[in-house]
C-alpha positions as CSV (number, residue, x, y, z in Angstrom):
1,M,-69.4,130.1,24.0
2,R,-72.4,129.6,21.6
3,N,-75.1,131.2,23.8
4,P,-73.3,134.6,24.5
5,L,-72.4,134.9,20.8
6,Y,-75.9,134.0,19.9
7,R,-77.2,136.7,22.2
8,L,-74.7,139.2,20.8
9,G,-76.0,138.3,17.2
10,S,-79.5,138.6,18.3
11,L,-78.7,142.0,19.9
12,I,-77.1,143.3,16.7
13,A,-80.1,142.1,14.6
14,A,-82.5,143.8,16.9
15,S,-80.5,147.1,16.7
16,I,-80.6,147.0,12.9
17,L,-84.5,146.2,12.9
18,G,-85.1,149.2,15.4
19,L,-83.1,151.5,13.1
20,A,-85.0,150.3,10.0
21,L,-88.4,151.0,12.0
22,L,-87.3,154.4,12.8
23,G,-86.6,155.1,9.2
24,C,-82.9,155.3,9.4
25,S,-81.3,154.2,6.4
26,P,-77.5,153.9,6.2
27,K,-75.7,156.1,3.7
28,A,-72.7,154.0,3.4
29,S,-72.7,150.4,2.0
30,F,-71.0,148.0,4.3
31,T,-70.3,144.3,4.2
32,N,-70.0,143.9,7.9
33,V,-72.8,144.7,10.3
34,D,-74.0,148.4,10.4
35,I,-74.8,149.3,14.0
36,T,-74.9,153.2,13.3
37,G,-77.1,154.8,15.9
38,S,-77.4,151.7,18.0
39,T,-77.7,152.5,21.9
40,A,-76.9,149.0,22.9
41,F,-73.2,149.3,22.9
42,G,-70.7,151.3,24.6
43,K,-69.8,154.8,23.4
44,E,-66.7,155.4,25.2
45,F,-63.7,153.7,27.2
46,S,-61.0,154.6,29.6
47,L,-58.0,152.2,29.3
48,L,-54.3,152.3,29.9
49,D,-51.8,152.2,27.1
50,P,-48.4,150.6,27.5
51,D,-46.9,153.7,29.1
52,D,-49.7,153.6,31.6
53,K,-51.4,156.7,30.1
54,T,-55.1,156.7,30.3
55,R,-56.6,156.6,26.8
56,T,-60.1,157.4,25.7
57,L,-62.0,157.5,22.4
58,E,-61.3,161.2,22.4
59,D,-57.6,160.7,21.8
60,F,-58.2,159.1,18.4
61,K,-60.8,161.7,17.0
62,G,-60.2,162.4,13.5
63,K,-59.2,158.7,12.7
64,V,-61.3,155.8,12.1
65,V,-60.8,153.4,15.1
66,V,-61.0,149.7,14.9
67,M,-61.1,147.9,18.4
68,F,-60.6,144.3,19.0
69,F,-60.8,142.4,22.4
70,G,-58.3,139.5,22.9
71,Y,-55.2,138.4,24.8
72,T,-51.6,137.8,23.8
73,Q,-51.5,134.2,24.5
74,C,-54.5,133.3,22.4
75,P,-53.6,130.7,20.0
76,D,-55.5,131.3,16.9
77,V,-58.2,134.1,16.8
78,C,-56.2,137.1,18.2
79,P,-53.1,136.6,16.0
80,T,-55.2,135.9,13.0
81,T,-57.3,139.0,13.4
82,L,-54.2,141.2,14.0
83,T,-52.6,139.8,10.9
84,E,-55.9,140.4,8.9
85,M,-56.0,144.0,10.2
86,E,-52.2,144.4,9.1
87,Q,-53.2,143.3,5.7
88,A,-56.2,145.5,5.5
89,M,-53.9,148.5,6.5
90,N,-51.5,147.5,3.7
91,L,-54.3,147.4,1.1
92,L,-55.4,151.0,2.4
93,G,-52.1,152.3,1.4
94,P,-51.5,156.0,2.5
95,Q,-55.2,156.1,3.9
96,S,-54.0,153.6,6.6
97,N,-52.3,156.5,8.5
98,Q,-56.1,157.7,9.1
99,V,-56.9,154.4,10.9
100,Q,-56.1,153.4,14.5
101,V,-56.2,149.8,15.4
102,L,-56.6,149.2,19.3
103,F,-56.1,145.7,20.8
104,V,-57.8,145.5,24.2
105,T,-56.8,142.7,26.4
106,V,-59.3,140.7,28.4
107,D,-56.3,139.0,30.3
108,P,-54.6,141.9,32.2
109,Q,-53.3,139.5,34.8
110,R,-50.7,138.1,32.2
111,D,-50.8,141.0,29.6
112,T,-48.6,143.5,31.4
113,A,-47.7,146.9,29.9
114,A,-44.5,145.5,28.8
115,I,-45.9,142.5,27.0
116,L,-48.6,144.6,25.2
117,K,-45.8,147.0,24.1
118,Q,-43.9,144.2,22.5
119,Y,-46.6,142.1,21.1
120,V,-49.1,144.4,19.6
121,P,-46.8,146.7,17.5
122,A,-45.1,143.4,16.2
123,F,-48.2,143.1,13.7
124,D,-47.9,146.9,12.7
125,P,-46.1,149.7,14.5
126,R,-49.1,151.8,14.7
127,F,-51.3,149.4,16.5
128,L,-51.9,150.1,20.1
129,G,-52.3,147.7,22.9
130,L,-54.6,148.8,25.7
131,R,-55.4,147.2,29.2
132,P,-58.1,147.8,32.0
133,A,-56.6,149.2,35.1
134,D,-58.2,146.6,37.4
135,D,-61.0,144.0,37.3
136,A,-63.7,146.4,37.7
137,A,-62.5,148.4,34.6
138,L,-62.3,145.1,32.6
139,E,-66.0,144.2,33.8
140,K,-67.0,147.7,32.6
141,V,-65.6,147.7,29.1
142,T,-66.4,144.2,28.3
143,K,-70.1,144.8,29.5
144,D,-70.5,148.1,27.6
145,F,-69.4,146.4,24.3
146,K,-71.1,143.2,25.1
147,I,-67.8,141.1,25.0
148,Y,-68.0,137.7,26.2
149,Y,-64.9,136.1,27.9
150,K,-64.4,133.1,30.3
151,K,-61.1,131.6,31.5
152,V,-60.7,127.9,30.4
153,P,-58.3,126.1,32.9
154,G,-55.2,124.6,31.6
155,S,-52.8,122.1,33.0
156,S,-51.4,124.7,35.4
157,P,-52.9,127.8,37.0
158,G,-50.9,129.9,34.6
159,S,-51.6,128.0,31.5
160,Y,-55.3,128.8,31.0
161,T,-56.9,129.9,27.7
162,I,-59.9,132.3,27.5
163,D,-62.9,132.0,25.2
164,H,-63.9,135.5,24.1
165,T,-66.0,137.3,21.3
166,A,-64.1,137.2,18.1
167,G,-65.5,140.3,16.5
168,S,-64.3,143.8,16.4
169,Y,-65.9,147.3,16.3
170,A,-65.1,150.2,14.2
171,F,-65.8,153.9,15.0
172,D,-65.8,156.8,12.4
173,R,-63.6,159.8,12.6
174,N,-66.2,161.6,14.9
175,G,-66.0,158.8,17.5
176,Q,-69.3,157.3,16.6
177,L,-69.7,153.5,16.6
178,R,-70.5,152.3,13.3
179,L,-69.8,148.8,12.6
180,F,-69.4,145.1,14.3
181,I,-66.8,143.4,12.2
182,K,-67.4,139.7,11.9
183,H,-64.3,137.5,12.6
184,A,-62.4,136.2,9.6
185,Q,-64.0,138.3,6.6
186,G,-60.8,138.7,5.0
187,P,-58.5,141.8,4.6
188,Q,-60.1,142.9,1.4
189,T,-63.6,143.2,3.0
190,L,-62.3,144.9,6.0
191,A,-60.4,147.4,3.8
192,Q,-63.3,148.3,1.7
193,D,-65.5,149.0,4.8
194,L,-62.9,151.1,6.3
195,K,-62.6,152.9,3.1
196,E,-66.3,153.7,3.3
197,L,-65.9,155.0,6.7
198,L,-62.9,157.2,5.7
199,K,-65.1,158.9,3.3
200,Q,-67.5,160.2,5.8
């Protein structure tokens, strides 16, 4: 998993350097990685919610959107990240109603609509689980957002785990990709960066 994550870090660094060379200076002060204006990442997605309704970024316009890729049987990174997001929402207070957290599964084979409907809102009723409609849709969204994922066989065919990118993405109210959020930054850091986005 090191190489894909290293490549992601290099891509982000190159994007930032490219913006600097173009004379673009971020107006906000973020703790996480500012990728405003980068063309290296996806700008849109088309995924199914637990009611099998197709959702796109346009559905959440007017809100700051935080998007995290994972799977419900993840033993550590995913529940930790969702808990951190829940704590950040608590720190935001009333402003949290202007933030939409999306959990995108990289394991649609096991993460059915029913499971996502139960698992994701358990952290916060406002959190929404999304799933690709098929393998092609999974391949597209993970490629667009430079998400690494790979099945790791378990003791039985259905007991596999999945190595995957642990970071998240944040979009501003206008649907522009602004941040790559590093894993385990802490709820205070996340809340502060989201406050910066909410000001814009």
